C-alpha positions as CSV (number, residue, x, y, z in Angstrom):
1,M,-26.2,-29.5,-20.9
2,S,-28.4,-29.6,-18.1
3,N,-31.5,-31.9,-17.9
4,F,-33.6,-29.0,-17.3
5,Q,-32.6,-27.3,-20.5
6,E,-34.3,-28.2,-24.1
7,A,-31.6,-28.7,-27.0
8,Q,-32.0,-26.2,-29.4
9,S,-34.2,-27.1,-32.3
10,P,-33.1,-27.5,-35.9
11,P,-33.9,-24.5,-37.9
12,F,-37.6,-23.7,-39.0
13,H,-37.5,-22.3,-42.4
14,R,-40.3,-19.7,-42.2
15,Q,-39.9,-17.7,-45.4
16,K,-39.7,-20.7,-47.4
17,H,-42.9,-22.0,-45.8
18,I,-44.8,-18.7,-46.4
19,K,-43.6,-19.0,-50.1
20,Y,-44.9,-22.6,-50.3
21,W,-48.3,-21.6,-49.2
22,L,-48.5,-18.5,-51.3
23,R,-47.6,-20.5,-54.2
24,C,-50.4,-23.0,-53.3
25,L,-53.0,-20.0,-52.8
26,R,-52.1,-18.3,-56.0
27,T,-51.0,-20.6,-58.6
28,F,-52.1,-23.5,-60.3
29,L,-51.3,-26.9,-58.3
30,P,-49.3,-29.6,-59.9
31,T,-51.0,-32.2,-61.9
32,Q,-51.0,-34.7,-59.1
33,Y,-54.0,-32.7,-57.3
34,T,-56.2,-33.0,-60.3
35,S,-58.2,-35.9,-58.5
36,T,-58.9,-33.6,-55.6
37,D,-60.9,-31.1,-57.7
38,T,-64.0,-32.0,-56.2
39,A,-62.3,-31.7,-52.6
40,R,-61.2,-28.0,-53.1
41,M,-62.5,-26.8,-50.0
42,S,-60.3,-29.0,-47.9
43,L,-57.3,-27.8,-49.9
44,A,-58.6,-24.1,-49.3
45,F,-58.8,-24.7,-45.6
46,F,-55.2,-26.1,-45.4
47,I,-53.8,-23.4,-47.3
48,L,-55.5,-20.6,-45.4
49,S,-55.1,-22.1,-41.9
50,A,-51.4,-22.5,-42.7
51,L,-50.9,-19.0,-43.4
52,D,-52.8,-17.8,-40.7
53,L,-50.7,-20.1,-38.3
54,L,-47.8,-18.3,-39.8
55,S,-49.3,-14.7,-39.2
56,A,-48.8,-14.3,-42.9
57,L,-52.6,-14.2,-44.0
58,D,-53.2,-10.6,-43.3
59,S,-49.9,-9.2,-44.5
60,N,-50.5,-11.0,-47.9
61,L,-54.0,-10.5,-48.7
62,T,-55.7,-7.4,-49.7
63,L,-59.1,-6.5,-48.6
64,A,-60.5,-7.5,-52.2
65,E,-58.7,-10.7,-52.2
66,R,-60.1,-11.5,-48.8
67,D,-63.3,-10.9,-50.2
68,A,-62.9,-12.8,-53.1
69,H,-62.1,-15.9,-51.2
70,I,-65.0,-15.5,-48.7
71,S,-67.4,-15.1,-51.9
72,W,-65.8,-18.3,-53.3
73,I,-66.8,-20.3,-50.4
74,Y,-70.2,-18.9,-50.3
75,H,-70.5,-19.6,-54.1
76,C,-70.2,-23.5,-52.8
77,Q,-73.1,-23.3,-50.3
78,H,-75.8,-25.5,-51.0
79,P,-79.5,-24.0,-51.2
80,K,-80.7,-26.9,-49.1
81,G,-78.0,-26.6,-46.6
82,G,-74.2,-27.1,-46.1
83,F,-71.4,-26.6,-48.6
84,R,-70.1,-28.4,-51.7
85,G,-66.6,-29.5,-52.0
86,S,-66.0,-27.4,-55.1
87,P,-67.8,-25.2,-57.7
88,A,-67.3,-28.2,-60.3
89,T,-70.1,-29.8,-59.1
90,I,-72.8,-27.0,-59.2
91,I,-75.7,-28.0,-61.4
92,P,-78.8,-25.1,-62.3
93,S,-81.6,-25.9,-59.8
94,E,-83.7,-26.8,-63.1
95,A,-81.3,-29.3,-64.5
96,V,-81.8,-33.0,-63.9
97,G,-78.9,-34.8,-62.1
98,E,-79.1,-33.0,-58.7
99,Q,-77.7,-36.1,-57.1
100,W,-74.4,-35.0,-58.4
101,D,-74.3,-32.0,-56.7
102,P,-74.6,-32.8,-52.9
103,A,-73.3,-30.6,-49.9
104,T,-70.7,-33.1,-47.9
105,L,-70.3,-33.1,-44.0
106,P,-66.6,-32.8,-44.4
107,S,-66.6,-29.8,-47.0
108,T,-69.2,-28.0,-44.7
109,Y,-66.9,-28.1,-41.7
110,F,-63.8,-27.1,-44.0
111,A,-65.9,-24.0,-45.3
112,L,-67.1,-22.8,-41.7
113,A,-63.4,-23.1,-40.4
114,A,-62.0,-21.1,-43.5
115,L,-64.6,-18.6,-43.2
116,A,-63.6,-18.1,-39.5
117,I,-60.0,-17.9,-40.4
118,L,-61.0,-15.2,-43.0
119,G,-62.8,-13.3,-40.2
120,D,-66.3,-13.6,-41.8
121,D,-69.2,-13.1,-39.5
122,L,-71.1,-16.3,-40.7
123,K,-74.2,-14.3,-41.2
124,R,-74.6,-15.7,-44.8
125,V,-74.5,-19.0,-43.7
126,K,-78.0,-20.6,-44.4
127,K,-78.0,-21.8,-40.6
128,K,-81.5,-23.1,-40.3
129,E,-81.2,-25.3,-43.3
130,C,-77.9,-26.4,-42.7
131,L,-78.7,-27.6,-39.1
132,G,-81.8,-29.2,-40.5
133,W,-79.7,-30.7,-43.4
134,L,-77.3,-32.0,-40.5
135,R,-79.8,-33.5,-38.4
136,S,-81.3,-35.5,-41.4
137,L,-77.8,-37.3,-41.7
138,Q,-77.6,-38.8,-38.4
139,G,-78.7,-42.5,-38.4
140,A,-80.5,-44.6,-35.8
141,G,-77.2,-45.8,-34.2
142,G,-76.0,-42.2,-33.7
143,G,-73.3,-41.8,-36.3
144,F,-73.5,-39.6,-39.5
145,S,-73.4,-40.5,-43.3
146,E,-71.4,-38.0,-45.3
147,L,-74.0,-37.0,-47.7
148,M,-77.6,-37.1,-48.9
149,V,-78.3,-39.0,-52.5
150,D,-81.9,-39.0,-53.5
151,G,-83.1,-38.9,-49.9
152,E,-80.8,-41.4,-48.8
153,R,-77.9,-41.2,-46.5
154,E,-74.5,-42.2,-48.0
155,G,-70.9,-42.8,-47.1
156,G,-69.1,-42.1,-43.7
157,N,-70.8,-43.4,-40.5
158,D,-67.4,-43.2,-38.8
159,P,-65.5,-40.8,-36.3
160,R,-64.2,-38.6,-39.1
161,V,-67.6,-37.6,-40.3
162,A,-68.6,-37.6,-36.6
163,Y,-66.1,-35.2,-35.9
164,A,-67.1,-33.1,-38.8
165,A,-70.8,-32.9,-37.8
166,A,-70.0,-32.0,-34.0
167,G,-67.8,-29.4,-35.5
168,I,-70.6,-28.1,-37.8
169,R,-73.0,-28.0,-34.8
170,W,-70.2,-26.1,-32.7
171,F,-69.7,-23.5,-35.3
172,L,-73.6,-22.8,-35.6
173,R,-75.0,-23.2,-32.1
174,Q,-72.1,-22.1,-29.7
175,R,-73.1,-18.4,-29.1
176,K,-76.9,-18.9,-28.8
177,R,-79.3,-21.9,-28.9
178,E,-81.2,-22.4,-32.1
179,E,-84.6,-22.8,-30.5
180,E,-86.5,-23.0,-33.8
181,T,-84.1,-25.7,-35.3
182,E,-84.3,-29.2,-33.5
183,D,-80.9,-30.4,-32.3
184,I,-79.2,-33.5,-33.1
185,D,-79.2,-36.7,-30.9
186,L,-76.2,-35.8,-28.6
187,F,-76.8,-39.0,-26.3
188,G,-76.7,-41.0,-29.6
189,L,-73.5,-39.3,-31.0
190,R,-71.7,-39.9,-27.8
191,S,-72.9,-43.4,-27.7
192,F,-71.6,-44.0,-31.1
193,I,-68.4,-42.7,-30.6
194,E,-67.7,-44.5,-27.3
195,G,-68.8,-47.5,-29.1
196,C,-65.8,-47.0,-31.4
197,E,-63.3,-47.5,-28.6
198,S,-60.9,-50.5,-29.1
199,F,-59.7,-52.9,-26.7
200,D,-56.3,-51.1,-26.5
201,H,-58.4,-47.8,-25.8
202,G,-57.7,-46.2,-29.0
203,F,-60.2,-45.6,-31.3
204,G,-61.1,-47.2,-34.7
205,G,-63.6,-46.7,-37.5
206,G,-66.4,-48.6,-35.7
207,P,-66.9,-51.1,-33.1
208,D,-64.4,-54.0,-32.9
209,Q,-62.0,-52.2,-35.3
210,E,-58.2,-51.5,-35.0
211,S,-57.2,-48.3,-33.4
212,H,-55.8,-45.5,-35.2
213,A,-54.3,-42.3,-34.3
214,G,-56.3,-40.1,-36.8
215,L,-59.6,-41.9,-35.7
216,T,-58.7,-41.4,-32.2
217,Y,-58.2,-37.5,-32.8
218,C,-61.5,-37.5,-34.6
219,S,-63.5,-39.1,-31.7
220,L,-61.7,-37.3,-29.1
221,G,-62.4,-34.0,-31.0
222,A,-66.1,-34.9,-31.4
223,L,-66.5,-35.7,-27.7
224,S,-64.8,-32.4,-27.1
225,F,-67.0,-30.4,-29.3
226,L,-70.1,-31.6,-27.2
227,G,-68.5,-30.7,-24.0
228,P,-65.5,-31.5,-21.7
229,I,-64.3,-35.1,-21.8
230,T,-63.5,-37.3,-18.8
231,P,-59.9,-38.4,-18.1
232,R,-58.9,-41.3,-20.1
233,P,-55.4,-42.8,-18.8
234,R,-55.4,-46.0,-20.9
235,T,-56.0,-43.7,-24.1
236,L,-53.3,-41.6,-22.8
237,H,-50.9,-44.7,-22.5
238,W,-52.1,-45.9,-26.1
239,L,-51.5,-42.2,-27.4
240,V,-48.0,-41.8,-25.8
241,S,-46.8,-45.3,-27.0
242,R,-47.2,-44.3,-30.5
243,Q,-43.8,-42.1,-30.3
244,S,-41.0,-44.0,-31.8
245,A,-37.5,-43.2,-33.1
246,D,-37.7,-45.9,-35.9
247,L,-37.6,-43.8,-38.9
248,P,-38.6,-44.8,-42.3
249,A,-35.7,-45.2,-44.7
250,P,-35.6,-42.4,-47.5
251,D,-36.7,-44.7,-50.2
252,S,-39.9,-46.0,-48.1
253,D,-42.9,-43.9,-49.1
254,T,-45.5,-45.3,-47.0
255,E,-46.6,-46.3,-43.6
256,D,-47.4,-49.7,-44.5
257,E,-43.7,-50.4,-45.9
258,P,-41.9,-50.4,-42.7
259,S,-38.0,-50.2,-43.7
260,F,-36.2,-48.8,-40.8
261,H,-33.0,-47.0,-40.0
262,S,-31.5,-45.7,-36.7
263,G,-34.5,-47.3,-35.1
264,R,-34.7,-47.0,-31.3
265,P,-38.1,-47.3,-29.6
266,I,-38.8,-44.9,-26.9
267,S,-39.8,-46.5,-23.4
268,H,-42.7,-44.3,-22.1
269,T,-44.3,-43.9,-18.5
270,L,-47.3,-41.8,-17.5
271,D,-45.2,-39.7,-15.2
272,S,-45.4,-36.3,-16.5
273,S,-42.5,-34.7,-14.5
274,S,-40.0,-37.1,-16.5
275,S,-40.9,-36.9,-20.1
276,P,-39.7,-33.5,-20.8
277,F,-36.3,-34.2,-19.3
278,L,-35.5,-37.6,-21.1
279,A,-31.8,-38.1,-21.9
280,P,-31.0,-36.9,-25.8
281,G,-31.4,-39.3,-28.2
282,P,-32.4,-39.6,-32.3
283,A,-35.4,-38.0,-33.5
284,A,-38.6,-39.4,-32.7
285,G,-42.1,-38.9,-34.3
286,F,-45.3,-40.5,-34.3
287,A,-46.8,-43.6,-36.1
288,G,-50.6,-44.0,-36.4
289,R,-50.7,-47.7,-35.3
290,P,-48.4,-50.2,-33.7
291,S,-45.6,-51.6,-35.6
292,K,-45.6,-48.8,-38.1
293,V,-43.1,-45.9,-38.9
294,P,-43.4,-42.4,-38.1
295,D,-45.3,-40.1,-40.5
296,T,-45.7,-36.4,-40.2
297,C,-49.4,-36.1,-39.7
298,Y,-49.3,-38.5,-36.8
299,S,-47.4,-35.9,-34.8
300,F,-50.5,-33.7,-35.0
301,W,-53.1,-36.5,-34.7
302,V,-51.5,-37.9,-31.6
303,G,-50.1,-34.4,-30.1
304,A,-53.6,-32.7,-30.7
305,S,-55.2,-35.7,-28.9
306,L,-53.0,-35.4,-25.9
307,E,-53.6,-31.7,-25.7
308,M,-57.3,-32.4,-25.5
309,L,-56.7,-34.9,-22.9
310,G,-54.5,-32.2,-21.0
311,S,-51.3,-34.3,-21.2
312,Y,-49.4,-33.0,-24.2
313,E,-46.2,-32.8,-21.9
314,L,-46.0,-36.6,-21.8
315,I,-44.3,-36.9,-25.1
316,D,-40.5,-35.8,-25.7
317,T,-41.4,-32.6,-27.6
318,C,-37.9,-32.1,-28.4
319,R,-37.4,-35.1,-30.3
320,N,-40.7,-34.7,-32.1
321,R,-39.6,-31.2,-33.4
322,E,-36.3,-32.8,-34.6
323,F,-38.3,-35.4,-36.7
324,L,-40.4,-32.7,-38.1
325,L,-37.7,-29.9,-38.7
326,E,-34.6,-32.3,-39.7
327,H,-36.2,-35.1,-41.3
328,T,-39.7,-34.1,-43.1
329,Q,-39.4,-30.4,-43.5
330,G,-38.7,-29.3,-47.3
331,E,-35.2,-27.9,-47.3
332,L,-35.5,-26.2,-50.8
333,T,-39.3,-25.5,-51.0
334,G,-40.8,-25.2,-47.5
335,G,-43.7,-27.5,-46.4
336,F,-43.3,-31.0,-44.8
337,A,-43.4,-34.5,-46.5
338,K,-45.0,-37.6,-45.2
339,C,-41.7,-39.1,-44.5
340,P,-38.0,-38.5,-44.9
341,G,-37.3,-38.3,-48.6
342,A,-40.7,-37.8,-50.0
343,P,-41.7,-34.4,-51.6
344,P,-43.8,-31.8,-49.6
345,D,-47.6,-32.1,-50.0
346,I,-50.6,-29.7,-48.9
347,L,-51.9,-32.2,-46.3
348,H,-48.6,-33.1,-44.5
349,S,-47.4,-29.8,-44.7
350,F,-50.4,-28.1,-43.0
351,L,-50.5,-31.2,-40.5
352,G,-46.7,-30.7,-39.7
353,L,-47.2,-27.0,-39.2
354,A,-50.2,-27.7,-36.9
355,A,-48.2,-30.1,-35.0
356,L,-45.8,-27.5,-34.3
357,A,-48.3,-24.9,-33.3
358,L,-49.3,-27.2,-30.4
359,D,-45.5,-27.0,-29.1
360,K,-44.8,-24.0,-26.7
361,V,-41.2,-24.0,-27.6
362,A,-42.1,-24.3,-31.3
363,I,-44.7,-21.5,-31.2
364,K,-41.9,-19.3,-29.7
365,E,-39.1,-20.4,-31.9
366,C,-41.1,-20.8,-35.3
367,Y,-43.3,-17.5,-34.5
368,L,-46.4,-19.6,-34.8
369,K,-49.9,-18.8,-33.6
370,P,-51.1,-21.2,-30.8
371,L,-53.6,-23.7,-32.4
372,D,-56.8,-24.9,-30.9
373,P,-56.4,-28.5,-30.9
374,I,-60.2,-29.3,-31.3
375,V,-61.1,-26.8,-33.9
376,C,-57.9,-27.1,-35.7
377,I,-57.4,-23.6,-36.5
378,S,-55.6,-20.9,-34.5
379,K,-57.0,-19.8,-31.3
380,E,-57.0,-16.1,-32.4
381,A,-59.2,-17.2,-35.6
382,V,-61.7,-18.9,-33.0
383,Q,-62.0,-15.4,-31.2
384,K,-62.8,-13.7,-34.6
385,I,-66.0,-15.4,-34.9
386,G,-67.0,-14.4,-31.3
387,G,-66.3,-17.8,-30.0
388,D,-64.7,-19.3,-26.9
389,S,-61.8,-21.8,-27.3
390,A,-63.5,-25.3,-27.7
391,M,-60.5,-26.2,-25.0
392,E,-61.6,-23.4,-22.6
393,R,-65.4,-24.4,-22.4
């Protein structure tokens, strides 16, 4: 085989993936998801976005079903701004216990993204209330809390919540400036995120905390929502170094239990001309931190981070596809597992699919829509709301 030819990828079980996601959409979820009842908005986002990436949403939803999904999301809108994670917490306005019925930043981001996927025009979003509520959640240090309880900010204050906050602002302010609503402190938010950069140039949950690929994605995503990000060669090096051929053994079910087999770490350089033509080797996924084993979700967190930095080609995409399609893809049911030998779950099934939707070869071979790495929905869905891709601003 020529060095300029990619090895053929393992098969992508497209129809099984579609059936997996339609089951998630239309039937009761397994008992294990009971604890996520108050976070159903996140599950709705994963399911709708996955079907959209598979080009299976429009063909499997009637107009009535689409309208019902949109109405469900708006039913979760909080009268004071933002969206709840689930109708389960809704309390009548005259009842006591309002503190148990808050909107949260993550659920609000998921709600807006899901509405975009469904082609809604966002005109029913309480924009002024939402932007005012968003501003009230920003602290003096520039970061954001997750929710407001009895007038006090609670939770969050890390790059995950900062990403949601910046994304909400992008959804609601990107097409025209809301002059009547004061903006958040953009300088403070940037400073907060920059302060989360660690000594090794990944990003952690706060100053002087360990770098983590998911938090690095959230940090770069939040900065990208605010505008173009500057070159970060040392962050690139940290991200590329997360690719590894050390695969967890089938009986190892967490990233924190490093049981290895067929391990062979990959030696990387930042020479983008050589990376796509590495000699064939074992499957190589991504780990979230040094000395950990690969996990499906990090193929997205790392891949999307590199795409935001304009350097996705630095990784060995062929071996990443092999890791996903040969080792964590659900052979019988569709979906993706966290690691080899584990059952598929909604989070990893979506992020595995999203990782493939960053890869030009996988997009073609698997018939996927290209993903906007910042917004984490298809580029087509971004266009539905009349916005420009966050990558193209």
